[in-house]
C-alpha angles and dihedrals in degrees: 000000000000091000090050088052091049092052092050090050092052092048091048092048093053094043095048105033105033097047088054087075088068089077091072114112111286138191094232089128091063114088111222129197116247116264120197118203118190121195142136110279111239115250129203097208138032089240095051112108144174112210113198123214094251089072098060108023095077093087125059107255118235094155119033089207089068090083089065093074089073085072108088110254097007122124127172120192136176109268094205137014093279132062101225101093133064116290125244109254127211122190135148096351092314123124085203089188103209096344109309095138103025120071116214127196139173118200089339095309115123116237101190118093122224119221091004121184093237102035144336114274094012107187115188108187095182093102088067118097101211095211089061092061116094092189151326126250111206124197118178121196125018099281100122124082093211093070127069130152117049092007100126107107088025149283132264122200122195114206117201124216125253094214141349119233089218131031115230137202111191129188120185137170141174150153123326092037090292118170134169129185127187137182121179129164144147111228091189131025110172127058089353112038116195136184125192122181136169130180134187123187133178135175141158094201124212095292126119088235107056115244093214086197112177124179128182123187132180128183129184123181132174125186127190139169107228088187135006090265102041139068131195126191129185120193131182128184137184127195129181128172143162132181151160119237134199093208127204113324129205117255092220093063092051091046096052091045099242092115129042118234089248096038131105138227092205110022092182091079119115140087151211131238141183129197128179123177140176125191137181125204122188135168135172122199113213122217087240094065097267132129126210114194136179132181129184132181143177130191138186118200140174133175135180111190126184119195142154116198104166097034103204103354097110101024114031094187107040101022131237100282115162129203117202115186128184130186121174149151118211126191133168147111151187137252125189148151131220122194123189125195145098127317112192088334093311125119105250145163132190129196130190126181146151129218128198132186134176125193115194100191138182108186123174133187123192145140125269140178116210089343093307112123115240104172148346124246100177136357121180146168111217134188112189123174138174133195116195124182118182141176128202134188129197121193135176106189092169135014088252097046135063131171131192123179142148150156131247133190123198120194116190132189121194121195116179124181123187113231096182117063091184099047122121090235120038109176113182138154145088133256140168126206139162143197133204111212124193123204132193136172128180118193120189127189152326096231117160089354089303131117126195127210138198119185138182126173141151122223137159148198122229118232130227109292091225091060093040096058095048095046096248091124141014106264092227123027111208121217127198113205130192135183144171124179151137138233123199138178102192093168098049134267094305096047132079119309113217120205130185125179139180114196144170136193127194112192123191097208126023123208110217126191114244106206093192092061101027093234142082133263132197117254137173134299120300139193131207131189127182155151132222133186127189143174128193137167144054115342098182134333108313094001121101130177136195120178143145141181121202127189122190139180111201126177146142117261086258091063095252118135123258105238116242092009110145117235104184127020132168139180132183134175132178122196121195118186104204124198120267094041103297121137125186126193124184117189131187125190124189132189116184130213115299132194112246097193136030098259092051092235092127120046134176119241121253123242142193122201131186127203129191130202128186123187125182130187103219115224089234127110116210118189091328091311134099136240129226127189123201141187126195122189113189116199093012097195096041093245117187103231140153128238117192109014129187141170119219143118123283137159132224117203096262096045130098117279092250091063130220127277106228146148114273123194149169110235116238116240116270121228107319129190125201129170142165152139133271123198114203116199 
């Protein structure tokens, strides 16, 4: 704990002493004209990226997670036959389930849920209105001291706008009774900058039993400058959704014709969820080149999820329906200070900060039949907290060399109390644990318009508090991540950027999906090795391209396969901006064959799906605004494909009591057309 104390001391020293320099005489009373500087943002790794909004706002957004496929090697798919819950995320050989090994943030607020009723790290992105996002910061590996829990495969940070130049009213509709409505505007844009957005979405999906998925989102944000050197933003969001889901279906029933591909064994599956959040972001730029920043957030969340994975395996009469409920309040924040200057004549910067987070959770697991509760398996009150000081240094000893590195400590406390003395499972207890995580990044170049990178960092994902306090799993699973790579722009700053990366991840404890129970369990150590290549940018004139291919080898230390781990993924998109206001985007997404069990005897099929988007600026003026028409065709060639795919034992009513081990899957959407109009004012 001495190192933890030292880190706290460094943070406190920077936060107390260095900001004092801000009291020197300033020129805040002098009004300066605005100066805009445009430049490439420095990156610490070949795989690090910033994805601007222009790359993902061409197509109407039914699922916010769709934007993630612009990240090389990242695929997000529906986990059940309804779009209301978190997606299944694949990145760098991880089936990250709903977010276990990918950390998500929006404006500094964590999105992943710890000790969630449905899965560790559960990250539901459906509360995000895509048009409010000005860009995504993508950090693969665990090389950055700012990120902690769930940052093993990587981290993704959504940054919301302060204002929009034009207000927009958008109306869209399509097959399967799909509708989407969007309103976004900035009532004020100068001293007080405001953003208001509201979204409504409804679809029945292609399933025989209508999804009846309804989502409502509201966002409000206000940004002010209390002084000439400071900025304060306040953001509030609300999300509500409910849906029916067809769930995973057994391949054997589709093959013998007893079940339609878009049918359901238990049509009562589905759920409802609510999420409300508030966040504050503040920073102050000192006259001496320092920056003091502080973020705070609070969230309220609830979920009721009804699923049935095994059908009639455990209860031949009523079925194996599961109810997973989660109620929680989360609050936390971060305070830090960054100072730039010279160190022995070398350009340098130092950052120190501390993050804190508290989750007050009430998760419950029980049985249900047609959404009527029939029993309780576990019912707990959980208080889980983390305290995370970190330091970071940035040095540039030569024009062709940069170094960034740091150290992070994460201290966790888990307190679990059983609420159900008659339950079959009664986890209870308290434990405390900590990790110290070093980070280091070396950047060389540019030479011949090419930079080279070498990275090492340690990260982790926390495990479910109920397993941690009874010793069923290590509270914190350490990951060691490695990377070397290169980035090049041989045709200049406006041409294609070429990226190549070799990477590796060693994880102490793998979380594996257990289909029979609809949850995950901690398993042994794993290792992953991989390579990714990508290209993005302007090819020629009005033609742009963004594409990537990723190959991965993922296995336990014993040599057995990691179930569901992707081996080969690819994405490609071309954008052509025609004359007269027409823009065409063609996208292709590929997911290769994956092992579904450890001995590789069962594998999922591969698939390749194309999407087409057309947008046209109409030559019509409407009340000093402009009109845009759009058409989106998902699965252009009507490919038969599978989204989430698993192998486990289930039982249909006429089958033997022991059940049948089979492949279970969520069918991918057939060809789907959606179009609409947007009025910009």
